[in-house]
C-alpha positions as CSV (number, residue, x, y, z in Angstrom):
1,M,25.0,-11.2,-48.7
2,G,28.7,-10.6,-48.6
3,P,30.8,-7.5,-48.1
4,G,30.5,-6.7,-51.8
5,T,26.7,-6.2,-51.6
6,Q,27.1,-2.5,-51.8
7,E,27.7,-2.8,-55.6
8,A,24.1,-4.0,-56.0
9,T,22.6,-1.2,-54.0
10,V,22.3,2.5,-54.4
11,R,25.4,4.5,-53.7
12,I,23.6,6.9,-51.4
13,R,26.2,9.6,-51.8
14,E,25.3,10.0,-55.5
15,F,21.8,11.3,-54.8
16,D,23.0,14.8,-55.6
17,D,23.9,13.7,-59.1
18,V,21.4,11.0,-60.0
19,D,21.5,11.7,-63.7
20,D,25.3,11.0,-63.8
21,S,25.0,7.8,-61.9
22,D,25.4,4.3,-63.5
23,D,21.8,3.4,-62.9
24,P,19.3,6.3,-62.2
25,R,16.5,3.7,-62.0
26,A,18.1,2.3,-58.8
27,F,17.5,5.6,-57.1
28,V,13.9,5.5,-58.0
29,A,13.6,2.1,-56.5
30,H,15.5,3.2,-53.4
31,T,13.2,6.2,-53.0
32,D,10.1,4.0,-53.2
33,R,11.4,1.6,-50.6
34,V,12.3,4.3,-48.0
35,R,9.0,6.1,-48.6
36,S,7.2,2.9,-47.6
37,L,8.4,3.1,-43.9
38,D,5.6,3.8,-41.5
39,A,7.5,6.6,-39.7
40,I,8.3,8.3,-43.1
41,T,4.6,8.0,-44.1
42,E,3.5,9.6,-40.8
43,A,6.2,12.4,-41.1
44,K,5.2,13.2,-44.6
45,R,1.6,13.6,-43.6
46,W,2.7,16.1,-41.0
47,T,4.6,18.1,-43.6
48,Y,1.4,18.2,-45.7
49,Q,-0.7,19.3,-42.8
50,V,1.4,22.2,-41.7
51,L,1.6,23.5,-45.3
52,L,-2.1,23.3,-45.8
53,E,-3.2,24.9,-42.5
54,P,-5.1,27.2,-42.7
55,D,-5.2,27.6,-46.5
56,T,-6.2,24.6,-48.6
57,T,-6.1,26.5,-51.8
58,A,-2.4,27.3,-51.5
59,R,0.4,27.6,-54.1
60,L,3.0,25.1,-53.0
61,L,6.5,24.1,-54.0
62,D,8.1,20.7,-53.4
63,V,11.9,21.1,-53.6
64,G,13.7,17.9,-54.7
65,C,10.4,16.3,-55.6
66,G,11.9,13.1,-56.9
67,T,9.3,10.6,-58.2
68,G,6.5,13.1,-57.5
69,E,4.5,11.0,-55.0
70,D,4.4,14.0,-52.6
71,L,3.1,16.2,-55.3
72,T,0.3,13.8,-56.0
73,A,-0.6,13.6,-52.2
74,L,-0.6,17.4,-51.9
75,R,-2.6,17.8,-55.1
76,G,-5.3,15.5,-53.7
77,A,-5.4,17.5,-50.5
78,I,-5.6,21.1,-51.8
79,G,-8.7,22.8,-53.1
80,R,-9.4,23.4,-56.8
81,G,-7.8,26.8,-56.7
82,G,-4.5,25.4,-55.3
83,V,-1.3,24.8,-57.3
84,V,1.5,22.4,-56.6
85,V,4.9,22.7,-58.3
86,G,7.8,20.2,-58.2
87,A,11.4,21.0,-58.7
88,D,14.2,18.5,-59.0
89,K,17.8,18.6,-60.2
90,A,17.6,15.2,-61.8
91,R,15.9,15.0,-65.2
92,S,15.5,11.2,-64.7
93,M,13.5,11.8,-61.6
94,L,11.3,14.4,-63.3
95,V,10.6,12.0,-66.2
96,E,9.6,9.3,-63.6
97,A,7.4,11.9,-61.8
98,S,5.7,12.9,-65.1
99,D,5.1,9.2,-66.1
100,R,3.6,8.4,-62.7
101,A,1.3,11.5,-62.8
102,N,0.2,10.6,-66.3
103,A,-0.6,7.1,-65.2
104,T,-3.1,8.5,-62.6
105,G,-4.6,10.9,-65.1
106,L,-2.9,13.9,-63.4
107,R,-0.6,16.5,-64.9
108,Q,2.2,17.8,-62.8
109,A,3.9,21.2,-62.9
110,L,7.6,20.1,-62.9
111,V,10.7,22.2,-63.2
112,Q,14.4,21.1,-63.5
113,S,16.4,23.2,-61.0
114,D,19.2,23.1,-58.5
115,A,17.6,23.4,-55.1
116,A,20.0,26.3,-54.2
117,F,19.0,28.3,-57.3
118,L,15.3,28.1,-57.6
119,P,13.9,29.8,-60.8
120,F,11.0,31.6,-59.0
121,A,10.3,35.1,-57.9
122,D,10.5,36.2,-54.3
123,G,7.3,35.3,-52.4
124,A,6.0,33.2,-55.3
125,F,4.6,30.4,-53.0
126,D,2.4,30.1,-49.9
127,G,4.4,27.1,-48.7
128,V,7.6,25.3,-49.6
129,R,8.7,21.8,-48.5
130,V,11.9,19.7,-48.7
131,D,12.1,16.1,-47.8
132,R,15.3,14.0,-47.4
133,V,17.1,16.3,-49.8
134,L,19.2,18.5,-47.6
135,L,21.3,15.5,-46.4
136,H,22.6,15.2,-50.0
137,V,23.2,18.8,-51.2
138,R,26.5,20.7,-51.1
139,S,25.0,23.6,-49.1
140,P,21.9,22.8,-47.1
141,G,21.8,26.3,-45.5
142,A,21.8,27.9,-48.9
143,V,18.8,25.7,-49.9
144,V,16.9,26.8,-46.8
145,Q,17.7,30.4,-47.5
146,E,16.3,30.0,-51.1
147,M,13.2,28.3,-49.8
148,A,12.6,31.2,-47.5
149,R,13.1,33.6,-50.3
150,V,10.4,32.1,-52.6
151,V,7.8,31.8,-49.9
152,R,5.5,34.8,-49.3
153,P,5.5,36.8,-46.0
154,G,3.4,34.7,-43.7
155,G,4.0,31.6,-45.7
156,R,5.5,28.4,-44.3
157,V,8.7,26.4,-45.0
158,V,8.9,22.8,-43.8
159,A,11.8,20.3,-43.9
160,L,12.0,16.6,-43.1
161,E,15.5,15.2,-42.7
162,P,17.3,12.3,-40.9
163,D,20.2,12.2,-38.5
164,F,22.5,9.3,-39.5
165,E,24.4,9.5,-36.2
166,T,21.3,8.3,-34.5
167,V,21.4,5.0,-36.3
168,V,21.0,2.0,-33.9
169,I,21.7,-1.6,-34.9
170,G,20.4,-4.1,-32.5
171,V,23.1,-6.8,-32.5
172,S,24.8,-7.5,-29.2
173,G,28.5,-8.3,-28.8
174,E,29.8,-6.0,-31.6
175,E,29.4,-2.7,-29.8
176,S,33.0,-1.7,-30.3
177,V,32.9,-2.2,-34.0
178,Q,29.7,-0.2,-34.3
179,R,31.1,2.7,-32.3
180,R,34.1,2.8,-34.6
181,L,32.0,2.6,-37.7
182,K,30.4,5.9,-36.7
183,Q,33.8,7.4,-37.2
184,A,34.0,6.2,-40.8
185,E,33.4,8.4,-43.9
186,T,29.7,8.9,-44.1
187,L,27.6,7.8,-47.1
188,V,25.7,11.1,-47.3
189,R,27.2,14.6,-47.6
190,N,25.4,16.0,-44.5
191,P,24.7,13.1,-42.1
192,T,23.6,15.2,-39.1
193,V,21.5,17.7,-41.1
194,G,18.4,16.8,-39.2
195,R,19.7,18.2,-35.9
196,A,20.8,21.4,-37.7
197,L,17.4,22.3,-39.2
198,V,16.3,24.6,-36.4
199,A,19.6,26.6,-36.6
200,M,19.3,26.8,-40.4
201,F,15.7,28.0,-40.2
202,R,16.7,30.6,-37.7
203,G,19.6,31.6,-40.0
204,A,17.0,32.1,-42.8
205,A,15.1,34.5,-40.5
206,L,12.1,32.2,-40.2
207,D,9.8,32.5,-37.2
208,D,7.3,30.5,-35.2
209,I,9.5,27.4,-35.6
210,V,8.0,24.0,-34.7
211,L,10.1,20.9,-34.3
212,R,8.9,17.3,-34.5
213,G,10.7,13.9,-34.4
214,W,10.1,10.3,-35.5
215,V,12.0,7.1,-35.2
216,S,12.0,4.8,-38.2
217,I,12.5,1.1,-37.3
218,I,13.7,-1.4,-39.9
219,S,13.7,-5.1,-39.0
220,D,14.3,-6.4,-42.5
221,Y,18.1,-6.8,-43.1
222,D,18.0,-6.4,-46.8
223,F,15.9,-3.3,-46.4
224,A,18.4,-1.9,-43.9
225,V,21.3,-2.6,-46.3
226,D,19.5,-0.5,-48.9
227,A,18.0,2.3,-46.8
228,L,20.9,2.8,-44.3
229,G,23.9,1.6,-46.4
230,I,25.0,-0.8,-43.7
231,E,27.3,-2.9,-45.9
232,Q,28.6,0.1,-47.7
233,V,29.6,1.7,-44.4
234,A,31.4,-1.4,-43.4
235,Q,33.2,-1.7,-46.7
236,R,34.3,1.9,-46.8
237,A,35.6,1.7,-43.2
238,T,37.7,-1.4,-43.8
239,G,41.4,-0.5,-43.5
240,T,40.7,2.8,-41.6
241,V,38.6,2.2,-38.5
242,I,38.1,-1.6,-38.8
243,D,40.0,-4.4,-40.4
244,E,38.7,-7.1,-42.8
245,R,38.3,-9.6,-39.9
246,E,36.2,-7.2,-37.9
247,R,34.1,-6.3,-40.9
248,D,33.4,-9.9,-41.8
249,R,32.6,-10.8,-38.2
250,W,30.2,-7.8,-37.8
251,L,28.4,-8.5,-41.0
252,A,28.1,-12.2,-40.2
253,A,26.6,-11.3,-36.8
254,L,24.0,-9.1,-38.6
255,R,23.1,-11.8,-41.0
256,R,22.8,-14.4,-38.2
257,A,20.5,-12.0,-36.3
258,A,18.4,-11.6,-39.5
259,T,18.1,-15.4,-39.9
260,D,17.1,-15.7,-36.3
261,G,14.5,-12.9,-36.6
262,A,16.4,-10.8,-34.1
263,F,17.8,-8.1,-36.4
264,F,16.5,-4.5,-36.1
265,S,17.8,-1.1,-36.9
266,A,16.5,2.4,-36.2
267,M,17.2,6.0,-37.1
268,S,15.7,9.4,-36.1
269,F,14.1,11.9,-38.4
270,F,13.3,15.5,-37.6
271,G,10.7,17.8,-39.1
272,V,10.9,21.6,-38.8
273,C,8.3,24.2,-39.8
274,G,8.9,27.9,-39.9
275,T,7.1,31.0,-41.1
276,R,8.5,33.9,-43.1
277,P,7.8,37.1,-41.1
278,A,5.0,39.2,-42.5
């Protein structure tokens, strides 16, 4: 892969406007790939668990539900009296979620909505979750406030988000380039939102806050290019924090490491759960 590979992968910054992107289906594929990471799978299970304890017949809302896989997982975990609703800004994602649900014989309750302006009454849900959405939205704090509004007193809000400044790329000899690349324009709107979750939950007057963390390790170079935007970062930084020679040398070192089976990358994810005061 060369420096132009970013044209063939998802432009991660466009996740807040998937319907207006050149290829909405590429975002569906990207979502599926990232969800397959072991750490993400484990973290998702934690979000389900904290929402469903102690009530397995809860009314739940998944904000930014995407392709609906989390809705299906929650639907399978709750009792017959439970309800799961998915909200997403992108119509293309909701169509995909509906198609996938129909393929499994399930029907999903889906609503097209901006995460910062949820069309639900105060206290309408027992639990609300958001998963890798706050890093893309224009005002993550407003989304958390809205989630806190629509959960009932005593109900729980849970968020799972990454911190892109924790990205580690295990290639020796290019530490200077990697340090400078962290100064480049980021590919997501809110790259450090993971570390800000506790403060945002406190700002939304949520109590009993629980913090968890996971490290996702990616040893496949092509996967890392897609999930972390490695080549997109290098391309966007060219001419500002690095020059073309440094970019090409860095990417060549990554590809050599991949060929030799020595490439790996990692990033931290943080999960926070809070309760609306009774």
